[in-house]
Structure formats: structure tokens, C-alpha cells
VMD Tcl script that draws the C-alpha trace (Angstrom):
set ca {
  {0.00 0.00 0.00}
  {1.38 3.38 -0.96}
  {1.92 5.78 -3.81}
  {3.89 5.35 -7.03}
  {4.97 8.43 -8.94}
  {5.83 8.01 -12.61}
  {7.61 10.77 -14.54}
  {6.91 10.59 -18.28}
  {9.53 12.65 -20.10}
  {9.44 11.72 -23.76}
  {9.11 8.98 -26.32}
  {11.49 8.48 -29.23}
  {11.28 6.82 -32.63}
  {7.61 5.87 -32.38}
  {6.17 3.92 -35.30}
  {4.15 6.01 -37.75}
  {0.64 4.51 -37.91}
  {-1.04 7.33 -39.85}
  {-1.48 7.30 -43.61}
  {-0.47 10.93 -43.93}
  {2.39 10.94 -41.40}
  {0.65 13.11 -38.81}
  {0.82 11.00 -35.66}
  {-0.93 12.22 -32.52}
  {0.58 9.94 -29.85}
  {-0.45 9.69 -26.23}
  {0.52 7.30 -23.45}
  {-1.79 5.15 -21.32}
  {-0.59 3.80 -17.97}
  {-2.34 1.63 -15.41}
  {-1.76 -0.77 -12.54}
  {-3.50 -4.13 -12.32}
  {-7.18 -3.64 -11.43}
  {-6.82 0.13 -11.35}
  {-7.97 3.26 -13.14}
  {-6.10 4.02 -16.37}
  {-4.30 7.34 -16.65}
  {-3.60 9.07 -19.93}
  {-1.02 11.62 -21.04}
  {-1.84 14.77 -22.95}
  {-2.03 14.51 -26.74}
  {1.12 15.44 -28.63}
  {2.30 15.64 -32.23}
  {5.06 13.78 -34.05}
  {7.08 10.59 -33.58}
  {9.42 11.95 -30.86}
  {6.97 13.66 -28.48}
  {7.90 15.41 -25.24}
  {5.28 14.85 -22.53}
  {6.92 16.21 -19.35}
  {4.15 14.88 -17.06}
  {4.08 13.17 -13.67}
  {1.42 10.64 -12.69}
  {0.52 9.39 -9.22}
  {-0.87 5.89 -8.69}
  {-2.28 4.67 -5.39}
  {-0.94 1.15 -5.02}
  {-2.95 -1.54 -3.23}
  {-1.78 -4.99 -2.17}
  {-1.47 -7.30 -5.18}
  {-0.79 -4.51 -7.65}
  {2.76 -5.22 -8.72}
  {2.75 -4.41 -12.46}
  {2.64 -1.07 -14.21}
  {1.41 -1.27 -17.79}
  {2.43 1.37 -20.33}
  {1.11 1.66 -23.87}
  {1.79 4.20 -26.63}
  {-1.28 4.95 -28.75}
  {-1.84 7.05 -31.87}
  {-5.05 9.06 -31.63}
  {-7.27 8.85 -34.69}
  {-10.74 10.15 -35.49}
  {-12.45 6.77 -35.79}
  {-10.11 4.32 -34.07}
  {-6.93 4.71 -32.00}
  {-3.94 2.61 -33.10}
  {-1.64 0.90 -30.64}
  {1.96 1.89 -31.32}
  {3.62 -0.24 -28.65}
  {3.66 -1.54 -25.07}
}
mol new
graphics top color blue
foreach p $ca { graphics top sphere $p radius 0.5 }
foreach p [lrange $ca 0 end-1] q [lrange $ca 1 end] { graphics top cylinder $p $q radius 0.2 }
display resetview
């Protein structure tokens, strides 16, 4: 039981999933059985986020999941885990 602070600085060399090369990446993070947190939207394949997230950790939560996603109008594309 406690708090976990995660500092998200930047991502580099993300895969381009858009047809026109205009990626809008964001990052999703979550602990097992917990609320998902999301970074702000950015532009480009080497985005700078400069955000800090706080997770309240409960017993049994021992994995932090992180996923990069490209925001699209109709469907978001997973870039990587």
C-alpha cells in the first residue's frame, strides 16, 4: 500500500501509424485492477510529454502497464507496449 509516482519525459522513434504521417501519440498507464491514466495529446514521432502521474498502489498490484497509442478520429492505433 502506498503511492507510485511516474515521470513521463518523452518517447522516441515511435512507429508512424497514420497514412499521412501526422501522428498524434499519447501514453496510457495503469496498474492491475486500477484506473487508467492518460497523457496529454502530442504531435510527431518523438513527443515530449513532461508529465508526472501518481498511482495509489494496493496490495497485489505489482505491475505497471504502459502503452503508446496514436489518436485517430475513428479508431486509436496501438503503437507499442
